[in-house]
Biotite code that builds the C-alpha atoms (Angstrom):
import biotite.structure as struc

atoms = struc.array([
    struc.Atom([-7.724, -5.629, -10.195], chain_id="A", res_id=1, res_name="MET", atom_name="CA", element="C"),
    struc.Atom([-7.435, -4.714, -6.521], chain_id="A", res_id=2, res_name="VAL", atom_name="CA", element="C"),
    struc.Atom([-8.223, -8.262, -5.453], chain_id="A", res_id=3, res_name="GLU", atom_name="CA", element="C"),
    struc.Atom([-5.618, -9.622, -7.834], chain_id="A", res_id=4, res_name="ARG", atom_name="CA", element="C"),
    struc.Atom([-2.990, -7.145, -6.607], chain_id="A", res_id=5, res_name="ALA", atom_name="CA", element="C"),
    struc.Atom([-3.645, -8.031, -2.989], chain_id="A", res_id=6, res_name="ALA", atom_name="CA", element="C"),
    struc.Atom([-3.628, -11.781, -3.699], chain_id="A", res_id=7, res_name="SER", atom_name="CA", element="C"),
    struc.Atom([-6.271, -12.253, -1.051], chain_id="A", res_id=8, res_name="GLY", atom_name="CA", element="C"),
    struc.Atom([-4.287, -10.433, 1.665], chain_id="A", res_id=9, res_name="ASN", atom_name="CA", element="C"),
    struc.Atom([-6.696, -8.120, 3.446], chain_id="A", res_id=10, res_name="LEU", atom_name="CA", element="C"),
    struc.Atom([-3.801, -6.239, 5.072], chain_id="A", res_id=11, res_name="ASP", atom_name="CA", element="C"),
    struc.Atom([-2.561, -5.095, 1.662], chain_id="A", res_id=12, res_name="ILE", atom_name="CA", element="C"),
    struc.Atom([-6.036, -3.946, 0.656], chain_id="A", res_id=13, res_name="LEU", atom_name="CA", element="C"),
    struc.Atom([-6.358, -1.960, 3.879], chain_id="A", res_id=14, res_name="MET", atom_name="CA", element="C"),
    struc.Atom([-2.892, -0.478, 3.392], chain_id="A", res_id=15, res_name="LEU", atom_name="CA", element="C"),
    struc.Atom([-3.843, 0.748, -0.078], chain_id="A", res_id=16, res_name="GLY", atom_name="CA", element="C"),
    struc.Atom([-7.058, 2.278, 1.196], chain_id="A", res_id=17, res_name="ARG", atom_name="CA", element="C"),
    struc.Atom([-5.275, 4.008, 4.057], chain_id="A", res_id=18, res_name="ASP", atom_name="CA", element="C"),
    struc.Atom([-2.538, 5.246, 1.725], chain_id="A", res_id=19, res_name="LEU", atom_name="CA", element="C"),
    struc.Atom([-5.091, 6.736, -0.637], chain_id="A", res_id=20, res_name="TYR", atom_name="CA", element="C"),
    struc.Atom([-6.782, 8.666, 2.150], chain_id="A", res_id=21, res_name="HIS", atom_name="CA", element="C"),
    struc.Atom([-3.509, 9.713, 3.795], chain_id="A", res_id=22, res_name="ALA", atom_name="CA", element="C"),
    struc.Atom([-1.944, 11.114, 0.624], chain_id="A", res_id=23, res_name="THR", atom_name="CA", element="C"),
    struc.Atom([-4.862, 13.122, -0.737], chain_id="A", res_id=24, res_name="ARG", atom_name="CA", element="C"),
    struc.Atom([-3.669, 16.386, 0.799], chain_id="A", res_id=25, res_name="GLY", atom_name="CA", element="C"),
    struc.Atom([0.075, 15.892, 0.386], chain_id="A", res_id=26, res_name="LEU", atom_name="CA", element="C"),
    struc.Atom([2.465, 17.317, -2.147], chain_id="A", res_id=27, res_name="THR", atom_name="CA", element="C"),
    struc.Atom([3.491, 14.933, -4.937], chain_id="A", res_id=28, res_name="PRO", atom_name="CA", element="C"),
    struc.Atom([6.891, 14.430, -3.284], chain_id="A", res_id=29, res_name="HIS", atom_name="CA", element="C"),
    struc.Atom([5.335, 13.586, 0.082], chain_id="A", res_id=30, res_name="GLN", atom_name="CA", element="C"),
    struc.Atom([2.799, 11.261, -1.544], chain_id="A", res_id=31, res_name="ALA", atom_name="CA", element="C"),
    struc.Atom([5.583, 9.455, -3.403], chain_id="A", res_id=32, res_name="LEU", atom_name="CA", element="C"),
    struc.Atom([7.513, 8.961, -0.168], chain_id="A", res_id=33, res_name="ASP", atom_name="CA", element="C"),
    struc.Atom([4.396, 7.529, 1.470], chain_id="A", res_id=34, res_name="GLN", atom_name="CA", element="C"),
    struc.Atom([3.781, 5.253, -1.524], chain_id="A", res_id=35, res_name="ALA", atom_name="CA", element="C"),
    struc.Atom([7.359, 3.940, -1.391], chain_id="A", res_id=36, res_name="ARG", atom_name="CA", element="C"),
    struc.Atom([6.967, 3.143, 2.283], chain_id="A", res_id=37, res_name="PHE", atom_name="CA", element="C"),
    struc.Atom([3.642, 1.412, 1.644], chain_id="A", res_id=38, res_name="ALA", atom_name="CA", element="C"),
    struc.Atom([5.181, -0.636, -1.154], chain_id="A", res_id=39, res_name="LEU", atom_name="CA", element="C"),
    struc.Atom([7.894, -1.832, 1.203], chain_id="A", res_id=40, res_name="GLY", atom_name="CA", element="C"),
    struc.Atom([5.317, -2.826, 3.791], chain_id="A", res_id=41, res_name="VAL", atom_name="CA", element="C"),
    struc.Atom([3.216, -4.625, 1.175], chain_id="A", res_id=42, res_name="ALA", atom_name="CA", element="C"),
    struc.Atom([6.218, -6.531, -0.173], chain_id="A", res_id=43, res_name="LEU", atom_name="CA", element="C"),
    struc.Atom([7.205, -7.567, 3.324], chain_id="A", res_id=44, res_name="SER", atom_name="CA", element="C"),
    struc.Atom([3.678, -8.783, 4.015], chain_id="A", res_id=45, res_name="ALA", atom_name="CA", element="C"),
    struc.Atom([3.681, -10.718, 0.749], chain_id="A", res_id=46, res_name="LYS", atom_name="CA", element="C"),
    struc.Atom([7.035, -12.333, 1.617], chain_id="A", res_id=47, res_name="ALA", atom_name="CA", element="C"),
    struc.Atom([5.720, -13.401, 5.023], chain_id="A", res_id=48, res_name="GLU", atom_name="CA", element="C"),
    struc.Atom([2.631, -14.878, 3.387], chain_id="A", res_id=49, res_name="GLN", atom_name="CA", element="C"),
    struc.Atom([4.663, -17.290, 1.261], chain_id="A", res_id=50, res_name="THR", atom_name="CA", element="C"),
])
């Protein structure tokens, strides 16, 4: 599932891993803000890939 979500882009996989570790100690609100930012970065990376 992770490989499919990343579509072979190692940067997206690394972003997800880093996000997981960075948000473990945050409040739900803070974690959601971080996840939104990460989604934006991932979508930008995907757009550049195509």
